[in-house]
DSSP file (Angstrom, degrees, kcal/mol; ACC not computed):
  #  RESIDUE AA STRUCTURE BP1 BP2  ACC     N-H-->O    O-->H-N    N-H-->O    O-->H-N    TCO  KAPPA ALPHA  PHI   PSI    X-CA   Y-CA   Z-CA
    1    1 A M              0   0    0      0, 0.0     2,-0.5     0, 0.0     0, 0.0   0.000 360.0 360.0 360.0 131.4  -36.0   25.1   40.3
    2    2 A H        -     0   0    0      0, 0.0     0, 0.0     0, 0.0     0, 0.0  -0.845 360.0-156.2-101.6 126.5  -34.0   25.1   37.0
    3    3 A I        -     0   0    0     -2,-0.5     0, 0.0     3,-0.0     0, 0.0  -0.896  19.6-130.1-102.4 122.1  -31.5   22.4   36.4
    4    4 A P        -     0   0    0      0, 0.0     0, 0.0     0, 0.0     0, 0.0  -0.329  29.0-101.5 -68.9 152.8  -28.8   23.4   34.0
    5    5 A P        -     0   0    0      0, 0.0     0, 0.0     0, 0.0     0, 0.0  -0.310  46.7 -91.1 -67.8 157.8  -28.0   21.1   31.0
    6    6 A P        -     0   0    0      0, 0.0     3,-0.1     0, 0.0    -3,-0.0  -0.321  50.1 -94.7 -66.6 154.0  -25.0   18.8   31.3
    7    7 A P        -     0   0    0      0, 0.0     2,-0.0     0, 0.0     0, 0.0  -0.329  50.1 -91.8 -66.6 151.9  -21.7   20.2   30.0
    8    8 A P        -     0   0    0      0, 0.0     2,-0.3     0, 0.0     0, 0.0  -0.364  42.2-119.2 -65.4 143.7  -20.8   19.2   26.4
    9    9 A L        -     0   0    0     -3,-0.1     2,-0.7    -2,-0.0     0, 0.0  -0.641  15.0-139.3 -84.8 138.5  -18.7   16.1   26.1
   10   10 A I        -     0   0    0     -2,-0.3     2,-0.5     0, 0.0    -1,-0.0  -0.874  19.5-142.7 -96.3 119.2  -15.3   16.4   24.5
   11   11 A T        -     0   0    0     -2,-0.7     3,-0.0     3,-0.0    -2,-0.0  -0.697   9.4-150.4 -87.9 130.5  -14.8   13.4   22.3
   12   12 A A        -     0   0    0     -2,-0.5    -1,-0.0     1,-0.1     2,-0.0  -0.692  31.8 -93.9 -92.6 148.9  -11.3   11.9   22.2
   13   13 A P        -     0   0    0      0, 0.0    -1,-0.1     0, 0.0     0, 0.0  -0.339  47.5-103.1 -62.0 144.9  -10.1   10.2   19.1
   14   14 A K        -     0   0    0      1,-0.1     3,-0.1    -3,-0.0    -3,-0.0  -0.441  36.9-114.6 -67.8 138.1  -10.6    6.5   19.2
   15   15 A P        -     0   0    0      0, 0.0    -1,-0.1     0, 0.0    -3,-0.0  -0.413  41.0 -92.8 -69.3 151.5   -7.4    4.6   20.0
   16   16 A P        -     0   0    0      0, 0.0     4,-0.0     0, 0.0     0, 0.0  -0.274  27.0-125.1 -63.5 152.1   -6.1    2.4   17.2
   17   17 A L  S    S+     0   0    0      1,-0.1     0, 0.0    -3,-0.1     0, 0.0   0.795  90.9   8.5 -69.1 -27.6   -7.3   -1.2   17.2
   18   18 A F  S >  S-     0   0    0      0, 0.0     3,-1.0     0, 0.0    -1,-0.1  -0.969  97.1 -75.9-148.4 160.2   -3.7   -2.5   17.1
   19   19 A P  T 3  S+     0   0    0      0, 0.0    -2,-0.0     0, 0.0     0, 0.0  -0.250 113.5  15.6 -60.3 146.5   -0.2   -1.0   17.4
   20   20 A Q  T 3> S+     0   0    0      1,-0.1     4,-2.0     3,-0.1     5,-0.2   0.781  77.6 145.3  61.7  31.8    1.1    0.9   14.4
   21   21 A A  H <> S+     0   0    0     -3,-1.0     4,-2.3     1,-0.2     5,-0.2   0.911  70.3  51.2 -64.8 -41.5   -2.3    1.2   12.8
   22   22 A R  H  > S+     0   0    0      1,-0.2     4,-2.5     2,-0.2    -1,-0.2   0.897 108.1  52.4 -63.5 -39.5   -1.6    4.6   11.4
   23   23 A K  H  > S+     0   0    0      1,-0.2     4,-2.2     2,-0.2    -1,-0.2   0.922 111.2  46.5 -61.4 -44.1    1.6    3.3    9.8
   24   24 A M  H  X S+     0   0    0     -4,-2.0     4,-2.4     1,-0.2    -1,-0.2   0.867 110.6  53.2 -67.7 -35.5   -0.2    0.5    8.1
   25   25 A Q  H  X S+     0   0    0     -4,-2.3     4,-2.4     2,-0.2    -2,-0.2   0.911 110.4  46.6 -66.3 -41.2   -2.9    2.8    6.9
   26   26 A T  H  X S+     0   0    0     -4,-2.5     4,-2.5     2,-0.2    -2,-0.2   0.888 112.0  51.1 -68.7 -36.8   -0.4    5.1    5.3
   27   27 A E  H  X S+     0   0    0     -4,-2.2     4,-2.4     2,-0.2    -2,-0.2   0.913 110.9  48.6 -63.5 -41.9    1.4    2.1    3.7
   28   28 A K  H  X S+     0   0    0     -4,-2.4     4,-2.4     2,-0.2    -2,-0.2   0.920 111.6  49.3 -63.9 -42.8   -1.9    0.9    2.3
   29   29 A Q  H  X S+     0   0    0     -4,-2.4     4,-2.3     2,-0.2    -2,-0.2   0.906 110.7  50.1 -63.5 -41.1   -2.8    4.4    1.0
   30   30 A L  H  X S+     0   0    0     -4,-2.5     4,-2.2     2,-0.2    -1,-0.2   0.915 110.3  50.2 -62.9 -42.7    0.7    4.6   -0.7
   31   31 A G  H  X S+     0   0    0     -4,-2.4     4,-2.4     1,-0.2    -2,-0.2   0.906 110.4  49.8 -61.2 -41.8    0.2    1.2   -2.3
   32   32 A D  H  X S+     0   0    0     -4,-2.4     4,-2.4     1,-0.2    -1,-0.2   0.891 110.1  51.2 -63.5 -38.7   -3.2    2.3   -3.6
   33   33 A D  H  X S+     0   0    0     -4,-2.3     4,-2.1     2,-0.2    -2,-0.2   0.879 109.5  49.6 -66.9 -37.5   -1.7    5.4   -5.0
   34   34 A I  H  X S+     0   0    0     -4,-2.2     4,-2.3     2,-0.2    -2,-0.2   0.914 111.0  49.5 -66.6 -42.6    1.1    3.4   -6.8
   35   35 A R  H  X S+     0   0    0     -4,-2.4     4,-2.2     1,-0.2    -2,-0.2   0.910 110.2  51.6 -61.2 -40.8   -1.6    1.1   -8.2
   36   36 A G  H  X S+     0   0    0     -4,-2.4     4,-2.6     2,-0.2    -2,-0.2   0.887 107.4  52.6 -62.2 -39.3   -3.5    4.2   -9.4
   37   37 A L  H  X S+     0   0    0     -4,-2.1     4,-2.3     2,-0.2    -1,-0.2   0.921 109.0  49.5 -62.2 -43.8   -0.4    5.5  -11.0
   38   38 A C  H  X S+     0   0    0     -4,-2.3     4,-2.3     1,-0.2    -2,-0.2   0.898 111.2  50.0 -62.3 -40.0    0.1    2.3  -12.9
   39   39 A C  H  X S+     0   0    0     -4,-2.2     4,-2.3     2,-0.2    -2,-0.2   0.914 109.8  50.2 -64.6 -43.1   -3.6    2.4  -14.0
   40   40 A R  H  X S+     0   0    0     -4,-2.6     4,-1.1     1,-0.2    -2,-0.2   0.888 110.9  49.9 -63.3 -37.9   -3.2    6.0  -15.2
   41   41 A L  H  < S+     0   0    0     -4,-2.3     4,-0.3     2,-0.2     3,-0.3   0.922 110.8  49.0 -65.1 -43.2   -0.1    5.0  -17.2
   42   42 A A  H >< S+     0   0    0     -4,-2.3     3,-0.8     1,-0.2    -2,-0.2   0.871 113.7  46.4 -64.6 -36.1   -1.9    2.1  -18.8
   43   43 A K  H 3< S+     0   0    0     -4,-2.3    -1,-0.2     1,-0.2    -2,-0.2   0.678 103.4  64.4 -79.5 -16.7   -4.8    4.3  -19.7
   44   44 A A  T 3< S+     0   0    0     -4,-1.1    92,-2.5    -3,-0.3    93,-0.5   0.476 100.2  59.9 -85.5  -1.6   -2.5    7.0  -21.1
   45   45 A T    <   -     0   0    0     -3,-0.8    90,-0.0    -4,-0.3     0, 0.0  -0.888  57.3-160.9-125.2 156.9   -1.2    4.8  -23.9
   46   46 A V        +     0   0    0     -2,-0.3    -1,-0.1     5,-0.0     3,-0.1   0.355  63.3 106.4-112.4   1.5   -2.8    3.0  -26.8
   47   47 A I     >  -     0   0    0      1,-0.2     4,-2.2    -5,-0.0     3,-0.4  -0.742  62.7-149.2 -86.0 116.6    0.0    0.5  -27.3
   48   48 A P  H  > S+     0   0    0      0, 0.0     4,-2.6     0, 0.0     5,-0.2   0.844  93.0  53.9 -58.7 -38.4   -1.1   -2.9  -26.1
   49   49 A G  H  > S+     0   0    0      1,-0.2     4,-1.8     2,-0.2     5,-0.1   0.892 110.2  47.3 -64.2 -39.0    2.3   -4.1  -25.0
   50   50 A W  H  > S+     0   0    0     -3,-0.4     4,-2.4     2,-0.2    -1,-0.2   0.916 111.1  51.9 -66.6 -43.0    2.9   -1.1  -22.9
   51   51 A Q  H  X S+     0   0    0     -4,-2.2     4,-2.4     1,-0.2    -2,-0.2   0.927 108.2  51.3 -59.9 -45.2   -0.5   -1.4  -21.3
   52   52 A D  H  X S+     0   0    0     -4,-2.6     4,-2.2     1,-0.2    -1,-0.2   0.902 109.6  50.4 -58.8 -41.6    0.2   -5.1  -20.4
   53   53 A T  H  X S+     0   0    0     -4,-1.8     4,-2.2     1,-0.2    -1,-0.2   0.916 110.2  49.0 -64.9 -42.5    3.4   -4.1  -18.8
   54   54 A F  H  X S+     0   0    0     -4,-2.4     4,-2.2     1,-0.2    -1,-0.2   0.875 110.5  51.0 -65.8 -36.1    1.8   -1.4  -16.7
   55   55 A W  H  X S+     0   0    0     -4,-2.4     4,-2.2     2,-0.2    -1,-0.2   0.885 109.3  51.2 -66.6 -36.9   -1.0   -3.8  -15.6
   56   56 A R  H  X S+     0   0    0     -4,-2.2     4,-1.0     2,-0.2    -2,-0.2   0.881 108.8  51.1 -67.6 -36.9    1.7   -6.3  -14.6
   57   57 A F  H >< S+     0   0    0     -4,-2.2     3,-0.8     1,-0.2     4,-0.4   0.937 109.4  51.2 -60.6 -45.1    3.5   -3.6  -12.6
   58   58 A R  H >< S+     0   0    0     -4,-2.2     3,-1.2     1,-0.3     4,-0.3   0.900 108.1  51.5 -59.6 -41.4    0.1   -2.8  -10.9
   59   59 A D  H 3< S+     0   0    0     -4,-2.2     3,-0.3     1,-0.2    -1,-0.3   0.717 107.5  54.2 -69.4 -20.2   -0.4   -6.5  -10.0
   60   60 A A  T << S+     0   0    0     -4,-1.0    -1,-0.2    -3,-0.8    -2,-0.2   0.410  79.0  95.9 -94.3   2.4    3.1   -6.7   -8.4
   61   61 A V    <   +     0   0    0     -3,-1.2    -1,-0.2    -4,-0.4    -2,-0.1   0.901  63.1  83.2 -63.9 -41.8    2.7   -3.7   -6.0
   62   62 A S  S    S-     0   0    0     -4,-0.3    43,-0.1    -3,-0.3    39,-0.0  -0.465  71.5-151.0 -65.9 124.5    1.7   -5.8   -3.0
   63   63 A P    >   -     0   0    0      0, 0.0     3,-1.8     0, 0.0     5,-0.2   0.773   9.9-153.7 -72.2 -24.4    4.9   -7.1   -1.4
   64   64 A N  T 3   -     0   0    0      1,-0.3     3,-0.1     3,-0.1    -2,-0.1   0.824  68.9 -58.0  54.0  33.4    3.4  -10.3    0.1
   65   65 A G  T 3  S+     0   0    0      1,-0.1     2,-0.3    40,-0.1    -1,-0.3   0.449 122.2  75.4  83.4   0.4    6.0  -10.3    2.8
   66   66 A A  S <  S-     0   0    0     -3,-1.8     2,-1.0     2,-0.1    -1,-0.1  -0.997  71.4-132.5-146.5 148.9    9.1  -10.4    0.6
   67   67 A C        +     0   0    0     -2,-0.3    -3,-0.1    -3,-0.1    35,-0.0  -0.787  41.2 161.7 -99.7  88.7   11.0   -8.0   -1.6
   68   68 A D    >   -     0   0    0     -2,-1.0     3,-2.0    -5,-0.2     4,-0.2  -0.858  22.8-171.7-115.5  95.9   11.4  -10.2   -4.8
   69   69 A P  G >  S+     0   0    0      0, 0.0     3,-1.6     0, 0.0    -1,-0.1   0.683  78.9  76.8 -61.7 -17.2   12.3   -8.1   -7.9
   70   70 A S  G 3  S+     0   0    0      1,-0.3     5,-0.1     5,-0.1    -2,-0.0   0.672  83.9  66.3 -68.5 -13.4   11.8  -11.1  -10.1
   71   71 A R  G <  S+     0   0    0     -3,-2.0    -1,-0.3   -11,-0.1     4,-0.0   0.668  86.0  89.8 -76.8 -16.7    8.1  -10.5   -9.7
   72   72 A L  S <  S-     0   0    0     -3,-1.6     3,-0.2    -4,-0.2   -15,-0.1  -0.534  78.3-135.0 -83.8 146.7    8.4   -7.3  -11.6
   73   73 A P  S    S+     0   0    0      0, 0.0     2,-0.4     0, 0.0    -1,-0.1   0.719  99.9  32.9 -71.8 -19.0    8.1   -7.1  -15.4
   74   74 A Y  S    S-     0   0    0     20,-0.1     2,-0.3    -5,-0.1    -3,-0.0  -0.954  82.6-153.9-138.9 116.1   11.2   -4.9  -15.6
   75   75 A Q        +     0   0    0     -2,-0.4     2,-0.3    -3,-0.2    24,-0.1  -0.703  19.6 164.1 -99.3 142.8   13.9   -5.4  -13.1
   76   76 A T        -     0   0    0     -2,-0.3     5,-0.1    22,-0.1    -2,-0.0  -0.953  35.4-147.9-147.6 164.4   16.4   -2.7  -11.9
   77   77 A S  S    S+     0   0    0     -2,-0.3     4,-0.1     3,-0.2    -1,-0.0   0.249  82.5  20.7-118.7  10.3   18.8   -2.1   -9.1
   78   78 A G  S    S-     0   0    0     17,-0.1    21,-0.2     2,-0.1    -1,-0.1  -0.976  83.7 -97.1-165.3 171.6   18.5    1.7   -8.9
   79   79 A P  S    S+     0   0    0      0, 0.0     2,-0.4     0, 0.0    20,-0.1   0.709 105.5  59.4 -73.4 -18.6   16.2    4.6   -9.8
   80   80 A N  S    S-     0   0    0     71,-0.1    74,-0.2    15,-0.1    -3,-0.2  -0.881  97.2-102.3-113.2 143.6   18.1    5.4  -13.0
   81   81 A G  B     -A  153   0A   0     72,-2.5    72,-1.8    -2,-0.4    11,-0.1  -0.446  27.7-168.9 -66.3 123.1   18.6    3.0  -15.9
   82   82 A P        +     0   0    0      0, 0.0     2,-0.8     0, 0.0    -1,-0.2   0.566  57.6  99.9 -86.7  -8.5   22.1    1.4  -15.8
   83   83 A N        -     0   0    0      1,-0.2     3,-0.4     3,-0.2    -2,-0.1  -0.689  45.8-176.8 -90.0 110.5   21.8   -0.1  -19.3
   84   84 A S  S    S+     0   0    0     -2,-0.8     3,-0.3     1,-0.2    -1,-0.2   0.642  79.6  65.9 -78.6 -13.9   23.6    2.0  -21.9
   85   85 A R  S    S+     0   0    0      1,-0.2     2,-0.7     2,-0.0    -1,-0.2   0.824 103.3  46.0 -75.7 -30.6   22.5   -0.4  -24.8
   86   86 A D        +     0   0    0     -3,-0.4    -1,-0.2     1,-0.1    -3,-0.2  -0.790  63.2 160.7-116.5  87.9   18.8    0.5  -24.3
   87   87 A L        +     0   0    0     -2,-0.7    58,-0.2    -3,-0.3    -1,-0.1  -0.127  26.0 136.0-100.0  36.8   18.5    4.3  -24.0
   88   88 A S     >  -     0   0    0      1,-0.1     4,-1.5    56,-0.1     3,-0.2  -0.568  62.4-126.5 -83.1 149.0   14.8    4.5  -24.9
   89   89 A P  H  > S+     0   0    0      0, 0.0     4,-2.1     0, 0.0     5,-0.1   0.855 110.3  58.9 -59.4 -34.1   12.6    6.8  -22.8
   90   90 A L  H  > S+     0   0    0      1,-0.2     4,-2.7     2,-0.2     5,-0.2   0.903 102.7  51.1 -64.2 -40.2   10.3    3.9  -22.2
   91   91 A S  H  > S+     0   0    0      1,-0.2     4,-2.3     2,-0.2    -1,-0.2   0.869 109.1  51.8 -65.5 -34.4   13.0    1.9  -20.6
   92   92 A C  H  X S+     0   0    0     -4,-1.5     4,-2.3     2,-0.2    -1,-0.2   0.891 110.5  48.6 -66.4 -38.5   13.8    4.8  -18.3
   93   93 A L  H  X S+     0   0    0     -4,-2.1     4,-2.4     2,-0.2    -2,-0.2   0.926 111.9  48.3 -66.2 -44.6   10.1    5.0  -17.3
   94   94 A Y  H  X S+     0   0    0     -4,-2.7     4,-2.6     1,-0.2    -2,-0.2   0.901 110.8  52.4 -60.8 -41.0   10.0    1.3  -16.6
   95   95 A T  H  X S+     0   0    0     -4,-2.3     4,-2.3     1,-0.2    -2,-0.2   0.934 110.9  45.9 -60.5 -46.9   13.1    1.6  -14.5
   96   96 A R  H  X S+     0   0    0     -4,-2.3     4,-2.1     2,-0.2    -2,-0.2   0.896 113.6  48.8 -66.1 -39.5   11.7    4.4  -12.4
   97   97 A L  H  X S+     0   0    0     -4,-2.4     4,-2.0     2,-0.2    -1,-0.2   0.902 111.2  50.1 -66.2 -41.2    8.4    2.6  -11.9
   98   98 A S  H  X S+     0   0    0     -4,-2.6     4,-2.2    -5,-0.2    -2,-0.2   0.902 110.3  50.6 -61.6 -41.2   10.2   -0.6  -11.0
   99   99 A W  H  X S+     0   0    0     -4,-2.3     4,-2.5     2,-0.2    -2,-0.2   0.884 107.0  54.2 -66.5 -38.3   12.3    1.3   -8.5
  100  100 A I  H  X S+     0   0    0     -4,-2.1     4,-2.2     1,-0.2    -1,-0.2   0.928 110.4  46.4 -59.4 -45.7    9.2    2.9   -6.9
  101  101 A I  H  X S+     0   0    0     -4,-2.0     4,-2.3     1,-0.2    -2,-0.2   0.905 111.6  50.5 -67.1 -40.4    7.6   -0.5   -6.3
  102  102 A Q  H  X S+     0   0    0     -4,-2.2     4,-2.2     2,-0.2    -1,-0.2   0.893 110.4  50.3 -64.7 -37.9   10.9   -1.9   -4.9
  103  103 A C  H  X S+     0   0    0     -4,-2.5     4,-2.1     2,-0.2    -1,-0.2   0.899 109.0  52.2 -64.3 -39.9   11.1    1.1   -2.5
  104  104 A Y  H  X S+     0   0    0     -4,-2.2     4,-2.4     2,-0.2    -2,-0.2   0.910 107.9  51.4 -62.1 -42.2    7.5    0.5   -1.5
  105  105 A W  H  X S+     0   0    0     -4,-2.3     4,-3.2     1,-0.2     5,-0.5   0.928 109.1  50.0 -60.1 -44.5    8.3   -3.1   -0.7
  106  106 A R  H  X>S+     0   0    0     -4,-2.2     5,-1.8     1,-0.2     4,-1.3   0.867 110.2  51.5 -63.7 -35.1   11.3   -2.0    1.5
  107  107 A L  H  <5S+     0   0    0     -4,-2.1    -1,-0.2     4,-0.2    -2,-0.2   0.933 117.0  38.5 -64.5 -46.1    9.0    0.4    3.3
  108  108 A C  H  <5S+     0   0    0     -4,-2.4    -2,-0.2    -5,-0.1    -3,-0.2   0.903 126.5  32.3 -73.3 -42.7    6.4   -2.3    4.0
  109  109 A V  H  <5S+     0   0    0     -4,-3.2    -3,-0.2    -5,-0.2    -2,-0.1   0.931 137.7  13.1 -85.3 -47.6    8.6   -5.2    4.8
  110  110 A H  T  <5S-     0   0    0     -4,-1.3    -3,-0.2    -5,-0.5    -2,-0.1   0.654  84.5-132.7-106.7 -19.2   11.7   -3.7    6.4
  111  111 A G      < +     0   0    0     -5,-1.8    -4,-0.2    -6,-0.2    -3,-0.1   0.757  69.5 123.3  71.4  24.2   10.7   -0.2    7.2
  112  112 A T        +     0   0    0     -6,-1.3     2,-0.3    -9,-0.1    -5,-0.2   0.316  52.6  75.3-101.4   8.5   14.0    1.1    5.7
  113  113 A E  S    S-     0   0    0     -7,-0.2     2,-0.4    -9,-0.1    -9,-0.0  -0.798  74.5-123.3-120.5 163.1   12.5    3.5    3.1
  114  114 A N     >  -     0   0    0     -2,-0.3     4,-1.6     1,-0.1     5,-0.1  -0.884   6.8-145.8-109.7 132.8   10.8    6.9    3.3
  115  115 A E  H  > S+     0   0    0     -2,-0.4     4,-2.6     1,-0.2     5,-0.2   0.891 101.0  55.0 -63.3 -40.3    7.3    7.6    2.1
  116  116 A A  H  > S+     0   0    0      1,-0.2     4,-1.8     2,-0.2    -1,-0.2   0.874 105.2  54.1 -62.0 -36.9    8.2   11.2    1.0
  117  117 A H  H  > S+     0   0    0      2,-0.2     4,-1.5     1,-0.2    -1,-0.2   0.918 110.7  45.3 -61.2 -45.4   11.0    9.8   -1.2
  118  118 A I  H  X S+     0   0    0     -4,-1.6     4,-2.1     1,-0.2    -2,-0.2   0.914 110.9  53.0 -66.3 -43.6    8.7    7.4   -3.0
  119  119 A R  H  X S+     0   0    0     -4,-2.6     4,-2.4     1,-0.2    -1,-0.2   0.822 104.3  56.9 -64.0 -31.0    6.0   10.1   -3.5
  120  120 A Q  H  X S+     0   0    0     -4,-1.8     4,-1.7     2,-0.2    -1,-0.2   0.923 107.5  47.4 -66.0 -43.0    8.6   12.4   -5.1
  121  121 A Y  H  X S+     0   0    0     -4,-1.5     4,-1.5     1,-0.2    -2,-0.2   0.908 112.6  50.4 -61.7 -41.3    9.4    9.7   -7.7
  122  122 A M  H  X S+     0   0    0     -4,-2.1     4,-2.5     1,-0.2    -2,-0.2   0.895 106.2  54.9 -63.9 -40.3    5.7    9.3   -8.2
  123  123 A A  H  X S+     0   0    0     -4,-2.4     4,-2.5     1,-0.2    -1,-0.2   0.864 103.7  56.0 -62.7 -35.8    5.2   13.0   -8.7
  124  124 A D  H  X S+     0   0    0     -4,-1.7     4,-1.6     2,-0.2    -1,-0.2   0.908 109.7  44.8 -62.2 -41.7    7.8   13.1  -11.4
  125  125 A I  H  X S+     0   0    0     -4,-1.5     4,-2.0     2,-0.2    -2,-0.2   0.891 110.9  54.1 -70.3 -38.9    5.9   10.4  -13.4
  126  126 A E  H  X S+     0   0    0     -4,-2.5     4,-2.4     1,-0.2     5,-0.2   0.920 107.8  50.3 -59.4 -43.6    2.6   12.3  -12.8
  127  127 A R  H  X S+     0   0    0     -4,-2.5     4,-1.9     1,-0.2    -1,-0.2   0.870 107.1  55.3 -62.9 -35.8    4.1   15.4  -14.2
  128  128 A L  H  X S+     0   0    0     -4,-1.6     4,-0.8     2,-0.2    -1,-0.2   0.914 109.5  46.0 -62.7 -42.9    5.3   13.5  -17.2
  129  129 A I  H ><>S+     0   0    0     -4,-2.0     5,-2.5     1,-0.2     3,-0.6   0.925 115.6  45.7 -65.5 -44.8    1.7   12.3  -17.9
  130  130 A E  H ><5S+     0   0    0     -4,-2.4     3,-1.6     1,-0.2    -1,-0.2   0.779  98.9  73.5 -69.2 -26.5    0.3   15.8  -17.4
  131  131 A F  H 3<5S+     0   0    0     -4,-1.9    -1,-0.2     1,-0.3    -2,-0.2   0.859 106.6  32.6 -57.0 -39.4    3.0   17.3  -19.6
  132  132 A A  T X<5S-     0   0    0     -4,-0.8     3,-0.8    -3,-0.6    -1,-0.3   0.025 121.8 -96.8-110.3  26.7    1.5   15.9  -22.8
  133  133 A G  T < 5S-     0   0    0     -3,-1.6    -3,-0.2     1,-0.2    -2,-0.1   0.831  82.3 -50.6  67.9  32.7   -2.1   16.1  -21.9
  134  134 A G  T 3 <S+     0   0    0     -5,-2.5     2,-0.8     1,-0.2    -1,-0.2   0.550 106.2 122.6  84.2   7.1   -2.4   12.4  -20.8
  135  135 A K    <>  -     0   0    0     -3,-0.8     4,-2.1    -6,-0.3    -1,-0.2  -0.887  42.0-168.5-105.3 105.5   -0.9   10.9  -23.9
  136  136 A L  H  > S+     0   0    0    -92,-2.5     4,-2.6    -2,-0.8     5,-0.2   0.876  83.8  54.9 -64.1 -40.2    2.1    8.9  -22.9
  137  137 A E  H  > S+     0   0    0    -93,-0.5     4,-1.8     1,-0.2    -1,-0.2   0.929 110.6  46.1 -60.1 -44.1    3.5    8.4  -26.4
  138  138 A R  H  > S+     0   0    0      1,-0.2     4,-1.2     2,-0.2    -1,-0.2   0.895 111.7  52.3 -65.2 -39.5    3.6   12.1  -26.9
  139  139 A A  H  < S+     0   0    0     -4,-2.1     3,-0.4     1,-0.2    -2,-0.2   0.918 110.1  47.6 -63.1 -42.9    5.2   12.7  -23.5
  140  140 A L  H >< S+     0   0    0     -4,-2.6     3,-1.1     1,-0.2    -1,-0.2   0.820 107.4  56.6 -70.6 -29.6    8.0   10.2  -24.2
  141  141 A Q  H 3< S+     0   0    0     -4,-1.8    -1,-0.2     1,-0.2    -2,-0.2   0.792 105.6  52.5 -68.6 -26.4    8.7   11.7  -27.6
  142  142 A Q  T 3< S+     0   0    0     -4,-1.2    16,-2.3    -3,-0.4     2,-0.3   0.290  99.4  83.8 -92.4  10.2    9.2   15.1  -26.0
  143  143 A C  E <   -B  157   0A   0     -3,-1.1     2,-0.3    14,-0.2    14,-0.2  -0.851  62.0-151.6-113.9 149.7   11.8   13.7  -23.5
  144  144 A D  E     -B  156   0A   0     12,-3.5    12,-2.7    -2,-0.3     2,-0.6  -0.824  22.8-118.3-109.9 156.0   15.5   13.0  -23.8
  145  145 A V  E     -B  155   0A   0     -2,-0.3     2,-0.3    10,-0.2    10,-0.2  -0.870  39.5-176.3 -93.4 121.2   17.5   10.4  -22.0
  146  146 A A  E     +B  154   0A   0      8,-2.9     8,-2.4    -2,-0.6     2,-0.2  -0.748  30.5  59.4-115.1 162.6   20.1   12.1  -19.9
  147  147 A G  E     -B  153   0A   0     -2,-0.3     2,-0.3     6,-0.2     6,-0.2  -0.719  62.0-105.5 120.8-169.2   22.9   10.8  -17.7
  148  148 A D  E  >  -B  152   0A   0      4,-1.4     4,-2.2    -2,-0.2    -2,-0.0  -0.883  38.0 -86.7-149.8 179.3   26.0    8.6  -18.1
  149  149 A Q  T  4 S+     0   0    0     -2,-0.3     4,-0.1     1,-0.2   -65,-0.0   0.825 121.7  50.7 -64.2 -32.5   27.2    5.2  -17.3
  150  150 A R  T  4 S+     0   0    0      1,-0.2    -1,-0.2     2,-0.1     3,-0.1   0.928 123.1  25.7 -74.1 -46.0   28.4    6.1  -13.8
  151  151 A T  T  4 S-     0   0    0      1,-0.3    -2,-0.2   -70,-0.0    -1,-0.2   0.605 109.4-121.5 -96.1 -12.4   25.2    7.8  -12.5
  152  152 A G  E  <  - B   0 148A   0     -4,-2.2    -4,-1.4   -70,-0.1     2,-0.4  -0.364  29.9 -73.0  96.3 179.4   22.7    6.0  -14.7
  153  153 A Y  E     +AB  81 147A   0    -72,-1.8   -72,-2.5    -6,-0.2     2,-0.3  -0.908  46.1 169.5-121.4 143.8   20.1    7.3  -17.2
  154  154 A W  E     - B   0 146A   0     -8,-2.4    -8,-2.9    -2,-0.4     2,-0.3  -0.907  37.8 -87.8-144.8 169.1   16.9    9.1  -16.6
  155  155 A L  E     - B   0 145A   0     -2,-0.3     2,-0.4   -10,-0.2   -10,-0.2  -0.617  37.2-174.9 -84.0 140.5   14.2   11.1  -18.5
  156  156 A E  E     - B   0 144A   0    -12,-2.7   -12,-3.5    -2,-0.3     2,-0.2  -0.993  26.7-121.2-136.7 129.0   14.6   14.8  -19.0
  157  157 A V  E       B   0 143A   0     -2,-0.4   -14,-0.2   -14,-0.2   -17,-0.1  -0.495 360.0 360.0 -70.4 133.8   12.0   17.0  -20.6
  158  158 A K              0   0    0    -16,-2.3    -1,-0.2    -2,-0.2   -15,-0.1   0.497 360.0 360.0 -62.5 360.0   13.4   18.8  -23.7
């Protein structure tokens, strides 16, 4: 008498260990990606002051339960630089990086921000680094500051 083998088992995905596990995993991955962006920026420059600022941005990514912009080395209230006195490309880059981190904090702490929105800002900075072959100084020299007092100022490739 021949006994057939048992049917193959269909494995179901393991349930998360706690509610909203996937949300927390995506938030953690986004935070790691922002830290990686700060590291790439620091490594793309040879100017020590710029490197220090990018390392300080990296250290401030974790929200620690509060959205406190005073922890950032460069504080802003929007994605575009509002300050018409300092129209340097570097200040526009700092403004955008500061805004990315503040959006990440709002996503983690309040859940009022969108991950795709943050990733779009990050992609813009990534393109800026790749634009000049990984040399941040060269990339910023090839950019103009565009905008006005009403809408703010941002980087634009020449």
